[in-house]
N, C-alpha and C positions, 0 to 999 in steps of 0.2 A: 504493499499499499504506499504510494507517494503522494497521490493527489485525490482529494475527496472534494465532490460537490455537496454543498449543503443546501436543501430546499426549506425554507423557513417561512412560516405564515406572518412572523412578526420579527422586527428589528428596531433597536433603539433609534430614535427616541420613542417609538412606540414601547408600550409597557406590557408585560406579562412574561410567563415563564419561558416561552420559546425565544422571546427576544433576548432575555438574559443568556439562555443556554447557547444560542447561536453566537453571541458575542464572546462568551468564553471559549469556545471551540475555535473561532475565528483568530483569537489571539493566542491560544495555548497549543493547539495541534502543531503548528509550524516548529515549535520548540521540541517536538518529538519526532520530527522528520516527515510530517504529513502536511503538504501544501493544501490550502482551503480556498475553494471559490464559492461564494455564497449566491444564491439565486433568491431574492427577496420577493415575496408576493405582492408587496407594495407597489413594485414597478408596473402591476398589471391591474390593481384593484380598481383604477377608474374606468375600466372598460365593462360592457355589459357582461352578465354572469357567464354564459357559455363561452362567449368570446375571450374572456379574461383566463379561462382555464386552459383554452386551446393555446393562447399566446404564452402562457406559463409553461406548458408542456414543450413548446419550441424552445423557449430559453433554457430549460434544463437540458434538452437534447443538444443544443449548441454548447453548452458548458461540459457536457460528459464527453465530448471529443478530447481524447488524450487524458481523460480522467479514469480512475480505477473503480470508483463506485460513487453511489449517491446516498445521502442520508437525508430522510425526509422527517421533519420535526412534527408532523401529525399525520394521522392516517386518511384524512379527507381532502381537506382544501389543497394542501400541497402533496398529500401522500398519493392520490389517485394519478395526477399528471406526472408525477416522479415514477410511479409503477410503470405506466406506458413508456415514458422515456427510456428507463432503464431496460425494459424488455426489447425495445426497438434497438438500443445501442448494444444489447448483449453484456450488460454490466449488472453487477450485484446491487440489490436494494437493501438498505437498512432502514428500519422506520421506528421512530421513537413515539411510544404511546403513553400519553400522561392522564388518560381517562377515556370513559365510554362516550364517544360523540354521540352515539344514536340515544343514549339514556339522557344526556344533557339537553339535547334538543327536543327529545320527547318531554321532559320536564317543563321545558320553557315554552313550548309551541304545541304540543300535541296530546296534552291530557294524560300523560304518564304520571302515575302517583306512587308507584311502589319504589322502595330504595333499590339502589344498584345490585346489591347482592340478590335480591329477588327477580329484578328485571333481567339479569343475564340468564336465568332458568326459564323465563317466559318466552313462549313461542307466539303466542297470539298477540300481536301488536298492530298498530295501524299502518296502512301502506306506506306513508312517509317515514315512519320510524323503521320499517322493515328495509327501506331503500338505504337509510344511512347505516344500518346494521350490516347490510350486505357489503357495501362499499368498504367500510373499515376492516370487515373480516376478510374480504378478498385481497385488499392491500397487505394485510399482516400475514396471510397465507403466502403471498407472492414474495415476501421479504425473505431474504437469506438469514437475517437475524432481526429479532425485535428487541429494542431497549425500553425498559420501563424502570421508573425511578422508586419502586418499592416491592416488597414482597407481596403486599396486598394486591397491587395492580397486576403482578404475575399471575395470581390466582384468577382474577378477572379476565385477563386475555386468555389464559388457558381454558376457561369456561366457553370462549368463542369457538373452541375447537383447534386451537393454535398448539402444536407439540411443545412441551415445557423445554425440551433441550434446545429449541431455538430461541427461547426468551431469556434475556440477560437483565439481571438486575443491576443497575448503576445509579447509586444515589446521586441526586442533583447537587451540585455545588453552588454556593451563593457567594457572589462577590460583593462585599459591603462598600457601598460608596461613602464618602464623606457626607453626613447628613446635611440637609439644606435648611429650610426655614420653617418653624412652626407657624401656621397661619394665625392671624390676630384672633379669629373666631375661636380657635382651639385654645390659645394662650389665655383668653379671657374666662374660660370655664372654671368653676370653682373645683378645688382639689379635694380628695384624690381623683384622679383621671384614670378611667378604663378606656382602651382603645381597640377598635376592631378595623378590619379592612378587607376588601374583596368585591367581587361583583354583587350587586344587590339583587340576587336571584333566590328562589325559594329554598334550595338547600343549604344555603348559608345561615339560614335561620337568625337573622339579625333581629327579628321580632322577639325571639326568645331572650337575647341579651337585654333589649329594652325592658321586657317584663322583669327579667331578674333584678336589673338595677333599680327598678320602681320600689322595690322592698329594701333598698339599701340607702338610706337618706344621705343627703350630702355628697354624693358621689356623682361624677359627670362621665359622659359618653362621647367620645370623638368617633364618627364613622367615617372611614375614607373608603372612596369608591362610587361607582355609579351603576344603574341597571334599570330594569323594568319596574322593580318594587320600590324606587325612591319615594315617590309620592304617598304611597300607603304607609311606608315606614316612617316617613316625616310626620304624617298625621298621628301615628300612634305614639312617637315620640313626643310630640307637642302635648299629648293628653296625658302620658304616664311620666314623663321627665320634663315638665315645663321649666325652661331656664337652665336645663342640666344637659342638653344634647345638641350636638351640631353635626351637620352633614357637610362634608368638605367638597362632595364630587371627587372626580378623578383627579389626582396629584401626580407630580412626577415622583419618581422613585426616591430622590433625595429628600424631598419634603415628607413623603411617607415615612421614611426612616426617621426624620427628625420628630415627628409626632410619636412614633413608636419609642424613640429613645426617651422622651419626655414623660412618657405614661408611667403610672404606677403598675398597671397590669395589661397585658395584651391578652385578648380573649378570642378564641376561633370556636364558634358554636356550630359548626357545620354537621350535616349527617352525611357528608361524603367528602373525602379529600383523598387524592392519590398519594402525593407528597407535597405538603404546602411550603413553598419557597417563604411565605410570610412567617411560618412556625419556624423555620430554620433561622431567618433573619432575625426574629425576637431572640432565639437562643444565642446568636452570635453577639448581639447588643446586650446580652445578659439582663433581659427584661423578664420579671416574673410572668409566666404563663399559665393560663386556663384553657384546655382545649377538651374536646368531645373525644370519647375512645372510639373513634371510627376510621376506617381505612388505613392510611400509613401514619397516622398521628401517633399511634403506639411505638412506631419505629423511630421517632424523634423524641417523644416525651416518655420518660420513666416516671409514673405516678409517685409523687412525693419526693423524688430525687431532683429532677431538673425542671419540674412543672407539675401541674395538677390536672388529672384527667377525670371527666365526669360522664355519665351516661348520655348517650344521645337522646334529645328530645325531653330531659328531664329538668325542667325549669327551675323547680325547688333545689335540685341538687346544684344547679349552677349558682343560684343565689347563695347557698351555703358555701360554696367553694370560694367565690368571689369575697363574700363578707369575711371568711376566715383569713384569706391571704391578705386582704385591707387592713384587717385588724391586727395583723401578727407581723411586727416588723423583723423579727428574728427569723421567721419563715421566708420572708421575702428576700432577706440578705442571703440566706442559705441557698434558696432557688436561683438567684442571680449568679452566683459563684458556680454552681453545678451547671447551669445553663451554658456559660461561657466555655466551660471545659468541655462539655459534650459535643459541641459545635464542630470540633476537630474531625469527627467522622464524615463531615460533609465539605471537606477542604478542596479546593480547586485542583490541587495536585493530585489528589486520590481519584477524582473523577477523570481527569485527563489520562492518567496512568491506566486506568481500567478501560476507558474508551479506546485508547491507541492499542491495547492488548486485543481487544475484541477486532478492531479493523485490521489488524495484522494476521488474523487467522481465516480472512475471507480469501 
């Protein structure tokens, strides 16, 4: 392996896991002897839907001339064009899968209600969800290797019918930037401050955080991110946390880190996580963390050691955990120290070394 094409749906200044990962590989793999050429989906996003995917396929085909393989950083938007380009060029395809795209689209747009662990066992789904499922499964089956960021997601992808010996777990690395600026609206909130971040979608369960803090007087909440539930969540926060909550909308990575670093606690109340970059960033910053015991969260947080885990969907348990951590300075100090120590498992060097080793086996 001397030259790798990376097909990425996002790239800085765009935010998101693929953007961070693509940048780290672009900067780090050349030091391991692998030249990288990025093909960014942003270059075709302005085109109509079908045309943009065809144009993207042509860009990958062109980039694959003289390259050894292509790595697609999702199984649908860039994965499908990359699969066809790799087949046409006779080159290996590696695909990184950080979630179940069919389930995510189904939850947001097509009435899927069951959790992911049940969804992967369900065969009766709507036509649209079935199409997304077929695409992601077809791309994964066509790949020489599949990279996932957690043991949990290895199990999910295996449930699609993908052989486990083709699935490689490589933990994501998170490169911390120098934190930016805490927005004035957040700085003005009363302390102590609880912070959460992410897409405002159903499985993030921001409503549960709002409800939990309603029972903890004089504690504020900063919510970073945007999404389809923002208006409903803002109304709920206005009713239950008057004067104690603010929605920042989408922020730069640096400013998100600044709020996280300034917070007394970072909380992640999801019912689904593959492997959360935000959770790892909170660990690296040494911020006391409360998270749900779902998905890959337990691969980052050891309950009572470097954070606190609570059952998914249990708002009273979340309230108790937050109140306990906020009221116990000694506990927060211990969690801060252990968090910073445990973050070494997610170093850039470890990720690059494992990725290089996988690529050299193709």
